Structure formats: C-alpha cells, structure tokens
Steps between C-alpha positions, in 0.01 A plus 500: 500500500398186316689355206261675261610837645135586546392584857298229672216668688290424806185710544367589844162671465279454193315833490502751215878552514582133538283420196684764297831334591364161392412642159835679462694186596299284261566746217874504567531128563616551859407184696251526787601233748232545767216729607360572845196686632309524822224241553200553276357438157831552314673215681491181291456683169752527218671839527496540123124464488464757779712739290289437191764322288389138543658217695877509549521210745566701818238454770452772763586372848385620841782727620453398864520122450737467202845338517760761399803278555482334157479818288767527230472854364688828478258756641175538688262775385283626787189703414291454815470828693683830552606453862838350585371335816202341324730365227756368747388136481523506120845656508646262758347190338655582163835626630517194725459285190807669348313731262566860413186704571346794316195652668234734361418640847553874548696450824745264329673768291673654800409270792740660748289819485176318584600218734872514591490193724334280239726642227808403701369147548425466128846629412670256736295204381554581132875534550512172693320325212702682232193656334362848431185679619366795298176698468385611156199603295376829359696701759824364354493711184243771567581589861847381599699516178323805359599686819861389471522581129356852528747572783795374300591819308510725808821648639306664785192343657270685742170311502298221341124490441314183404131498408279226359133446427334157481138410423346348814237290320731234342663458842171397666257216432211675676406847621535376860876464448526877446345590835811455721650795309204722589348493152175709478547650851485873571827655618358527852411130500837411347689686774280351772587148384873564550584392146785751482718258697417194287818284506478446124683832455810354665516222240493750215768718660749232401489628139674828580710336773627247248597766245662732754703215651602368156629850417733474800320724751447422869141529621461701821122515528191375314145619575199325345128576497195482272268765356157472335476561125198712404333636185351849477186371327251223576625170360244241375665161525360168375751292698390661829135502387463858621599860439789612720433862604753770415757527778451141622774242487553327164824328597812524709834678470795343683768754587860449610740782594868410530801688638860386453821568691647659185215752462309340211123484559249277323122486489267241351126534438333175392134535399261207463160644404208493261570616147304753299484498122842594365697398810806285424692278739850640533811529714706817515840608638644850523846595621600843626867545433751582230355426256137459597311224321166319484388157380146361460404138433147426376358151468219339306470170688647517848430134581684372191781752548554408864512127429730557200746701712500217755553238229777690321701531823523123545835451319655789698388353833635155415837656409519732806711438815334320791294695753241776473586688179284799397432570132693827534818289506413306185498773237204623294241241402564317173240368255458127440348559154783307332532230768350186348 
C-alpha cells in the first residue's frame, strides 16, 4: 500500500454501493485515486458531489474510454452488476493495471461455481499480475461466514439449511422491474411462463456451494429452481399500485439442493418478496448434527451493511495471496471502526 498505510482506492461503478464506499473512504481518510462509470450523466462530475459530501477533486471518467495504464492505487472496487460475465471488462481493466480487485457482484464470491471458465481466466491473470480478486458484500458476514461459524462446533454434520428473506421493493426502481420474477401472476400464469427455471437461481446456489466447499466437502450434485412466494390474504400494495390477490405471486424463492460425496446435504431457500407489516429482512442458518445449532442475522439497512462489508474487506484483499481468493479463506470480517 501507499506510504500512509491507507489503501488507495479506485471506484468502478458509482451507484448506491459505490457512493457508500466514497463516503466511508472520505470518513477514514483513505485516498480515492480515480472513479469510473458507464457513459451518462455521472461522467464528468466530481465523485464526492455525487456521494453528497462535496467536491474531493476526483472526476468520474467514462469506463470505456479511460486510460487505465497510469493508475497508481492499491485496489479497484467494482460495484457494477451481479454477473461475472457482465463485470468481466471491469475486472480485466483493473487487474491489467496491476490492481487488486474487490467486487460487490453476487457471482464474484465463488466464481468457479457460476462461471468456471471465466473464473480460471481471472485466477490466471491475477496471479500473473501478482494481485488478488475477491467478491464481498453483505453475503460475506451474513451468508458465508455465518454458515461457517454455526457449523464450527459440530463433531458430526448431517445437513445444512440456509434461508433468507429480502424486501423486493428497495431492490427495484419501478414496479416493471419486478415482473420478470412473476410478481402479481396467478400460480397457473407463473408456471406457464416457465419462471421455475429462471437462471437467477443458479447464481444464488453459490452461497451454499461456497460454505459446503469451505467446510471441506466435495460437491456431487447441485439442483436449482425457483418457486413463487404467495400470501394467504389479499395484499394491497402502494408500490405495485394494486391489490395482489391471495394466492398470487408476491415474489420469488430461489432454491438450491446440494449433495456431497461424503453424505452431507445442503439446501438454500432465498426469498425476495414484498414485505407485510412486521416482516424483517433476515438470513438464517441451521445445522443438523452433533450438536445442532441455528443462527439468524437481521439487518436494519441492507444497502449500508452490504457496502460496509465490502469496504471492511479491503485490507484483507490487499494482504491476500495473488489469484482468486474467496472471503472464506480470509477469516471472519473485522470492523474498521478504529481505522482512521
């Protein structure tokens, strides 16, 4: 790192998570060296002003036309999209410039489970450049490490169950963005659309795959599919500007069922749906074994929490060996509350 021992950051993607990182870095005094975004209104603006903290002297550049060869920084923070393939240009541009990379995308936590060919290329490129690639965010603590920690006390382990529930509204800017998941459809309509085989379920299977593999088990088979979430009563909803009838889809449940060579089984059920009064976003793990155990993580502000997990992993990623290094190899997440 730099002589100040504070990580020098490059931001790639100035959405809600990128703006959080700008504010965190400014608070800690961690230098932001450069910022990139796709062409649009953000390009040419000061990244500090976009994040609501005033000018910091870093102008957002067009990610497709910028010169990456002159960057002098320690790590690139990518917060563009969830898909490994879509983020590939960002990853290769930053790694090619000699930067470690930490990515907020869901497929970056355990890339070999989502896109083995691309993961192998990233690993080879990172090792050639002597840098590290890691995925992090809210899954780090509440999905990956909570699963590992609750499994830790067992002397016999038969099965793992992971459930979570996330409010769909903060994830979408408009009601139209909920329609690909079958929101408001009857079960008959939902089945007719073939939504059960939505490929998004495969991305979320990497949560349980990551934990099972980190525990030392060998995966033999993984089956993924989606299910509609429904309520038993009519649900008036201002966001959808309608009442969703009882029994109609109010969200999606992404299911993964895993078998291992050693006999351990694992199941994950990830719900993204509308919330009723009293519902709380949470993530839950249960282990069947000796002893059995359960752990539940609730959150008040998932956007802040996810960006904070990403930010707090930065020192670990910079210090990690070259190549693709999952957070499961870096130890539990540590607070930066005292890092000024």
